[in-house]
C-alpha positions as CSV (number, residue, x, y, z in Angstrom):
1,X,0.0,0.0,0.0
2,X,3.0,2.3,0.2
3,X,2.8,3.2,-3.5
4,X,-0.8,4.7,-3.0
5,X,0.5,7.4,-0.7
6,X,0.4,11.1,-1.6
7,X,3.0,12.5,-3.9
8,X,3.2,9.4,-6.1
9,X,2.4,10.0,-9.8
10,X,-0.8,8.3,-11.1
11,X,-1.6,7.0,-14.5
12,X,-4.6,8.0,-16.7
13,X,-6.9,5.4,-15.1
14,X,-6.5,6.7,-11.7
15,X,-4.3,3.9,-10.3
16,X,-0.7,4.1,-9.5
17,X,2.1,3.5,-12.0
18,X,3.1,0.3,-10.4
19,X,-0.4,-1.1,-11.0
20,X,-0.7,0.1,-14.6
21,X,0.4,-3.2,-16.3
22,X,-2.2,-5.1,-14.4
23,X,-5.0,-2.8,-15.3
24,X,-3.9,-2.6,-19.0
25,X,-4.0,-6.3,-19.4
26,X,-7.4,-6.7,-17.7
27,X,-6.0,-10.0,-16.4
28,X,-8.1,-9.9,-13.3
29,X,-11.4,-9.9,-15.4
30,X,-10.4,-12.7,-17.7
31,X,-9.9,-16.4,-17.1
32,X,-6.5,-17.8,-18.2
33,X,-8.1,-20.0,-20.9
34,X,-9.6,-17.1,-22.9
35,X,-6.3,-15.1,-22.6
36,X,-4.3,-18.0,-23.9
37,X,-6.7,-18.7,-26.8
38,X,-6.6,-15.0,-27.8
39,X,-2.8,-15.1,-27.8
40,X,-2.8,-18.1,-30.1
41,X,-5.4,-16.6,-32.5
42,X,-8.0,-19.3,-31.7
43,X,-11.6,-18.0,-31.5
44,X,-13.0,-18.5,-28.1
45,X,-16.6,-18.9,-29.2
46,X,-16.4,-21.7,-31.8
47,X,-14.6,-24.8,-32.5
48,X,-12.0,-24.6,-35.3
49,X,-12.8,-26.1,-38.7
50,X,-11.9,-29.8,-38.7
51,X,-9.6,-31.5,-41.2
52,X,-12.4,-33.7,-42.5
53,X,-14.6,-30.6,-43.1
54,X,-11.8,-28.8,-45.1
55,X,-11.0,-31.9,-47.0
56,X,-14.6,-32.5,-48.0
57,X,-15.8,-28.9,-48.7
58,X,-12.7,-27.4,-50.1
59,X,-11.0,-30.3,-52.0
60,X,-13.3,-33.2,-52.7
61,X,-16.5,-31.5,-53.7
62,X,-15.0,-28.8,-56.0
63,X,-12.8,-31.4,-57.8
64,X,-15.5,-34.1,-58.0
65,X,-13.1,-36.5,-56.4
66,X,-14.5,-39.6,-54.7
67,X,-13.3,-41.2,-51.5
68,X,-12.2,-44.3,-53.3
69,X,-10.2,-42.3,-55.9
70,X,-8.6,-40.2,-53.1
71,X,-7.6,-43.4,-51.3
72,X,-6.1,-44.8,-54.5
73,X,-4.2,-41.5,-55.2
74,X,-2.9,-41.4,-51.6
75,X,-2.0,-45.0,-51.5
76,X,-4.0,-45.8,-48.4
77,X,-7.1,-47.9,-47.6
78,X,-10.6,-46.5,-48.1
79,X,-11.3,-46.8,-44.4
80,X,-8.4,-44.4,-43.7
81,X,-10.1,-41.8,-45.9
82,X,-13.5,-42.4,-44.4
83,X,-12.1,-42.0,-40.8
84,X,-10.2,-38.9,-41.9
85,X,-13.4,-37.3,-43.3
86,X,-15.4,-38.3,-40.2
87,X,-12.7,-36.8,-37.9
88,X,-12.0,-40.1,-36.2
89,X,-8.4,-40.1,-37.5
90,X,-5.7,-37.6,-36.7
91,X,-3.4,-36.2,-39.4
92,X,0.2,-37.2,-38.8
93,X,3.2,-36.3,-40.9
94,X,2.8,-39.2,-43.3
95,X,-0.9,-38.4,-44.1
96,X,0.0,-34.7,-44.3
97,X,2.6,-35.4,-47.0
98,X,0.3,-37.7,-48.9
99,X,-2.5,-35.1,-48.8
100,X,-0.2,-32.3,-49.9
101,X,1.1,-34.4,-52.8
102,X,-2.5,-35.2,-54.0
103,X,-3.9,-31.6,-53.7
104,X,-0.8,-29.5,-54.2
105,X,-0.7,-28.0,-50.8
106,X,2.0,-28.1,-48.1
107,X,2.2,-30.6,-45.3
108,X,2.2,-27.7,-42.8
109,X,-1.3,-26.7,-44.0
110,X,-2.8,-30.1,-42.9
111,X,-0.7,-30.3,-39.8
112,X,-1.8,-26.8,-38.8
113,X,-5.4,-27.7,-39.1
114,X,-4.8,-30.8,-36.9
115,X,-2.8,-28.7,-34.4
116,X,-5.6,-26.2,-34.0
117,X,-8.0,-29.0,-33.3
118,X,-5.6,-30.6,-30.8
119,X,-5.2,-27.2,-29.1
120,X,-8.9,-26.7,-28.9
121,X,-9.5,-30.0,-27.2
122,X,-6.5,-29.6,-24.9
123,X,-8.2,-26.8,-22.9
124,X,-10.4,-27.9,-20.0
């Protein structure tokens, strides 16, 4: 309480200079989860787009590619593609490379989608 005494300079919000960083962050009004999600650019109000959703809506539908043809092009079983589209299978580095070769993207694109889903589910 010594820094609240008379003669000490105050900031624009009326608190002392030593308390300014705490008030500027607003940390006392926010829970740590929303602060962390904001820092990582994750929206706090909705789940990120899943790998299966992006694969289906952005790649399979526009190119009129079937699941069996995709499985054949990737060199995997049809069940692997089905589980990937249903979000029951995680994208690992091998699948990311195969998807990037088929669709002309980068493996980091697919791994980034998976990482955002993993980060979303890691929060309590």
